[in-house]
C-alpha positions as CSV (number, residue, x, y, z in Angstrom):
1,M,0.0,0.0,0.0
2,A,1.3,3.4,-1.0
3,K,2.2,5.8,1.8
4,K,-0.1,8.8,2.3
5,H,2.6,10.8,4.1
6,R,6.0,11.2,2.4
7,L,8.5,13.6,3.8
8,A,10.3,13.8,0.5
9,D,7.2,15.4,-1.1
10,L,7.4,18.5,1.2
11,D,8.4,21.8,-0.4
12,M,11.2,22.8,1.8
13,S,11.7,26.1,0.0
14,T,8.5,27.6,1.4
15,S,9.3,30.8,3.4
16,M,7.7,34.0,4.7
17,A,8.6,37.7,4.5
18,K,9.4,39.3,7.9
19,G,6.7,42.0,7.7
20,H,4.0,39.4,6.9
21,Y,5.3,37.2,9.6
22,E,5.1,39.8,12.3
23,T,1.5,40.8,11.3
24,R,0.4,37.1,11.2
25,L,2.1,36.3,14.5
26,S,0.4,39.2,16.3
27,D,-3.0,38.2,15.0
28,L,-2.5,34.5,15.9
29,Q,-1.3,35.3,19.4
30,L,-4.3,37.4,20.0
31,T,-6.6,34.6,18.9
32,L,-4.7,32.2,21.2
33,V,-5.5,34.4,24.2
34,R,-9.1,34.4,23.2
35,I,-9.1,30.6,22.8
36,Q,-7.5,30.2,26.3
37,Q,-10.2,32.4,27.9
38,A,-12.9,30.5,26.1
39,Y,-11.5,27.2,27.2
40,L,-11.1,28.4,30.8
41,H,-14.7,29.5,31.2
42,S,-16.3,26.7,29.2
43,G,-14.3,23.8,30.9
44,R,-12.8,22.7,27.6
45,S,-9.3,21.2,27.5
46,A,-6.7,20.7,24.8
47,V,-3.6,18.7,24.1
48,I,-1.0,20.0,21.6
49,V,1.6,17.5,20.4
50,L,4.8,18.7,18.7
51,E,7.0,16.1,17.1
52,G,9.7,16.3,14.5
53,W,13.4,16.2,13.8
54,D,15.9,17.6,16.3
55,A,16.4,21.4,15.7
56,A,13.2,21.5,13.6
57,G,11.8,24.4,15.6
58,K,9.5,22.8,18.2
59,G,10.8,25.1,20.9
60,G,10.4,28.2,18.7
61,A,6.7,27.4,18.1
62,I,6.1,26.7,21.7
63,R,7.6,30.0,22.8
64,R,5.3,31.9,20.6
65,M,2.4,30.4,22.4
66,S,3.8,30.6,26.0
67,N,4.8,34.2,25.5
68,V,1.1,35.2,25.5
69,L,-0.8,32.5,27.4
70,D,-1.6,32.6,31.1
71,P,0.6,29.9,32.8
72,R,-2.2,29.2,35.2
73,G,-4.0,27.4,32.4
74,F,-1.2,26.5,30.1
75,R,1.5,23.9,30.7
76,V,4.4,22.8,28.6
77,W,5.8,19.2,29.1
78,P,9.3,18.6,27.7
79,I,9.4,14.9,27.3
80,A,12.7,13.0,27.6
81,A,13.6,9.4,28.1
82,P,11.5,7.7,30.8
83,T,13.1,7.5,34.3
84,P,13.9,4.1,35.8
85,S,10.7,4.4,37.8
86,E,8.6,5.3,34.8
87,A,10.1,2.5,32.7
88,K,8.6,0.0,35.1
89,H,5.0,1.0,34.0
90,H,3.1,1.0,30.7
91,Y,4.6,3.7,28.5
92,L,1.4,5.7,28.4
93,K,1.2,6.1,32.2
94,R,3.4,9.1,32.5
95,F,1.4,10.9,29.8
96,W,-2.0,10.2,31.5
97,E,-0.6,11.9,34.6
98,R,0.3,15.0,32.6
99,L,-3.0,15.5,30.7
100,P,-4.7,18.9,31.2
101,G,-7.7,19.3,33.5
102,K,-10.8,21.1,32.5
103,G,-10.1,24.6,31.3
104,E,-6.5,23.9,30.6
105,I,-4.2,23.5,27.6
106,A,-1.1,21.3,27.6
107,V,1.7,21.2,25.1
108,F,3.9,18.1,24.8
109,D,7.3,18.8,23.4
110,R,7.7,15.2,22.2
111,S,5.2,12.7,23.4
112,W,3.9,9.2,23.5
113,Y,5.0,8.9,19.9
114,G,8.5,8.2,21.1
115,R,7.4,4.6,21.3
116,V,7.1,4.4,17.5
117,L,10.0,6.7,16.7
118,V,13.1,6.8,18.9
119,E,12.2,3.6,20.8
120,R,11.6,1.8,17.6
121,V,14.7,3.0,15.7
122,E,17.1,2.7,18.7
123,G,15.8,-0.7,19.8
124,F,14.5,0.5,23.2
125,A,11.2,-1.2,22.4
126,M,10.8,-4.7,21.0
127,E,9.2,-5.0,17.6
128,A,6.0,-6.5,19.0
129,E,5.8,-3.5,21.4
130,W,6.1,-0.7,18.9
131,R,3.9,-2.4,16.3
132,R,1.2,-2.8,19.0
133,A,1.6,0.9,20.0
134,Y,-0.1,2.3,16.9
135,A,-3.5,0.9,17.9
136,E,-2.8,1.7,21.6
137,I,-2.1,5.3,20.7
138,N,-5.2,5.7,18.5
139,D,-7.3,4.3,21.3
140,F,-5.7,6.6,23.9
141,E,-6.4,9.7,21.7
142,K,-9.9,8.6,21.0
143,Q,-10.6,8.3,24.7
144,L,-9.3,11.9,25.1
145,A,-11.4,13.2,22.3
146,D,-14.5,11.3,23.5
147,N,-14.0,13.1,26.9
148,G,-14.0,16.5,25.2
149,T,-10.3,17.1,24.8
150,R,-9.2,18.7,21.5
151,I,-6.0,17.2,20.1
152,V,-3.6,19.0,17.8
153,K,-0.7,17.0,16.4
154,I,2.1,18.7,14.5
155,F,5.2,17.1,12.9
156,L,8.1,19.5,11.9
157,A,10.4,18.2,9.2
158,I,13.7,19.7,8.1
159,T,16.3,18.5,5.6
160,K,19.4,16.7,6.8
161,D,21.7,19.5,5.6
162,E,19.5,22.2,7.4
163,Q,19.7,20.2,10.6
164,L,23.5,20.0,10.5
165,Q,23.7,23.8,10.0
166,R,21.4,24.4,13.0
167,F,23.4,22.0,15.1
168,L,26.7,23.8,14.3
169,K,25.1,27.2,15.1
170,R,23.9,25.8,18.5
171,M,27.4,24.5,19.2
172,D,28.9,28.0,18.6
173,D,26.2,29.8,20.7
174,P,27.0,29.6,24.5
175,L,23.3,30.1,25.3
176,K,22.1,27.3,23.0
177,R,24.8,24.6,23.1
178,W,23.1,23.0,26.1
179,K,20.5,21.7,23.6
180,L,23.1,19.5,21.9
181,S,24.3,16.1,22.8
182,V,26.5,13.5,21.2
183,E,23.4,11.5,20.4
184,D,22.1,14.3,18.2
185,F,25.1,13.8,15.9
186,R,25.1,10.1,16.1
187,N,21.4,9.8,15.3
188,R,22.1,11.4,11.9
189,S,23.6,8.1,10.7
190,K,20.1,6.6,11.2
191,W,18.3,9.3,9.2
192,D,16.6,6.9,6.7
193,A,15.4,4.7,9.6
194,Y,13.8,7.7,11.3
195,V,12.2,8.8,8.1
196,E,10.7,5.4,7.6
197,A,9.5,5.3,11.2
198,A,8.0,8.8,11.0
199,E,6.1,8.1,7.7
200,T,4.7,4.9,9.1
201,M,3.6,6.7,12.3
202,L,1.9,9.5,10.3
203,D,0.0,7.0,8.2
204,K,-1.1,4.8,11.0
205,T,-2.0,7.4,13.6
206,S,-3.6,10.3,11.6
207,T,-7.2,9.9,12.5
208,E,-10.4,11.8,12.2
209,V,-10.3,13.0,15.8
210,A,-6.5,13.5,15.9
211,P,-5.1,14.2,12.4
212,W,-1.4,15.0,11.8
213,K,-0.3,18.3,10.4
214,L,3.0,17.8,8.5
215,I,5.0,21.0,8.1
216,A,8.1,21.8,6.0
217,A,10.3,23.5,8.6
218,N,13.5,24.7,6.8
219,H,12.3,28.3,7.2
220,K,11.6,29.3,10.8
221,K,9.1,32.1,10.3
222,Y,7.0,29.9,8.0
223,T,7.2,27.1,10.4
224,R,6.0,29.1,13.4
225,I,3.1,30.7,11.6
226,T,1.9,27.4,10.0
227,A,2.2,25.6,13.3
228,L,0.3,28.3,15.2
229,Q,-2.3,28.5,12.5
230,E,-3.0,24.8,12.9
231,V,-3.3,25.2,16.6
232,V,-5.8,28.1,16.2
233,D,-7.8,26.3,13.5
234,R,-8.2,23.1,15.5
235,L,-8.9,24.7,18.9
236,A,-11.2,27.5,17.7
237,D,-13.4,25.3,15.5
238,G,-17.0,25.6,16.7
239,V,-15.9,27.5,19.8
240,D,-17.4,30.9,20.7
241,L,-14.4,33.2,21.2
242,S,-16.4,36.3,22.3
243,P,-15.0,38.0,25.4
244,R,-16.7,37.2,28.6
245,P,-19.2,39.7,29.9
246,L,-18.6,41.5,33.2
247,E,-19.8,39.6,36.2
248,P,-23.0,40.9,37.7
249,G,-22.5,44.0,39.9
250,V,-19.0,44.8,38.6
251,A,-20.1,47.8,36.6
252,E,-22.2,49.2,39.4
253,E,-19.3,48.8,41.9
254,A,-16.9,50.5,39.5
255,A,-19.4,53.4,38.9
256,E,-19.6,54.0,42.7
257,L,-15.9,54.1,43.0
258,R,-15.6,56.5,40.1
259,G,-18.1,58.8,41.8
260,E,-15.8,58.9,44.8
261,R,-12.9,60.4,42.8
């Protein structure tokens, strides 16, 4: 069966002019604030999953959200390898524990998809485990959706050459070199295996309730705007974003105080 998602088919030359980027970013960030307020007062919840190649721009997209959203209802979960304690349990357990409550939005910087990506490629999961995981993940996400949680899934793809250039820039920047590890460079030797794993993941887990958005991420401004637009489109669909009215009595109290001035 032919693959529906092929990373090689992405147009990696897509970019965005700075002036257009700044206008779009401002508009999208304002809408994100309205979305958060609507979710807070309606009891809705949302999960945003960001996957993709190392240095593809996940952190940059997340910062453009966290810069404007109230941290009381917005949480970012950077996901690394499971701890020894976490590894004793089913791999989804640690994600269940991090799911947002009613009125909250949670972003996962990498996620449960590690089971069918890095754990598959690096041999941390047996073949039977990662093959079984596609159905487990689809069931997991359907349970979330059935319970009223909106799910946004974004995969950022860059070329191998672009990734190397970003790695080298990080290495030369004292404030960014902490992001690099020996494994980042070693993993490049398994590029084709990661592409195969990602394409299979996209095909098997892009569902009606939780579709994947695949983004060509060689140009950072285009990446951020496209990612935020996907978040806004998915979370705002069918949701009233009108500002909340004043609570009863607030206007009267304010009027009295104004009269005292």
